[in-house]
N, C-alpha and C positions, 0 to 999 in steps of 0.2 A: 465180407465174411460175417456170418450170422453170430450173434452173441450166444454164448453157452447158456443153456437153461439152468436155473438154480431153483432150489426148493428149500423152504424153511422147515426145519425139524426141531424137535425138543429132545435133548439127550436123555436117555434112560440110564446110561452108565457114563462114567467119565470117558470122554473121547479125546484121544491124542491125535489131532489132525496134522499138527506140525511140531516136530520135536523141539523146535526153537521157541515155541509159544506155550503158555500154560494150557492145561487140558480144559475142555468144555465140561463143566460140571453137570451132574444129573439135574434136570429141571430147567436148564438154560437153553434158550433157542439159539440156533446157528443156521446160517445160509450155506448150503453145500451144492456142488454140481449135482444135477438130478440123478445121474447114475450112482454116485456115491451115496446120496440120500436114500434111494430105493434099496441099495444093498444093506445099509445100516438098519433100515426099518425091517427088512426081511430077516435079518439076524437078531432082531430084538434089542438093538442098542439105541434106537431112537424111535420116535413116533411123529407122525405128521403134525405140524403146528397149525392150529386153527386161527381164525381171524382175531380172537382175543389175545393170543400170544403175539401176533404181528402188531396189534395196536399197543400192547404193553411196551414192546421194544422200540416203537416209534417215538415215545416220549423222551 
């Protein structure tokens, strides 16, 4: 079984991805399934994360 593709995005608005967890706040990166990430980008709720955001979260 192939692993699901994920995409790192940066929230533009507060994102409630799981009601049991705190929301992802604007400006914070998050990994999402690719289809969900594309939808949120298209709706203006997130933007693609560049290499700088990925390096920042790796620390």
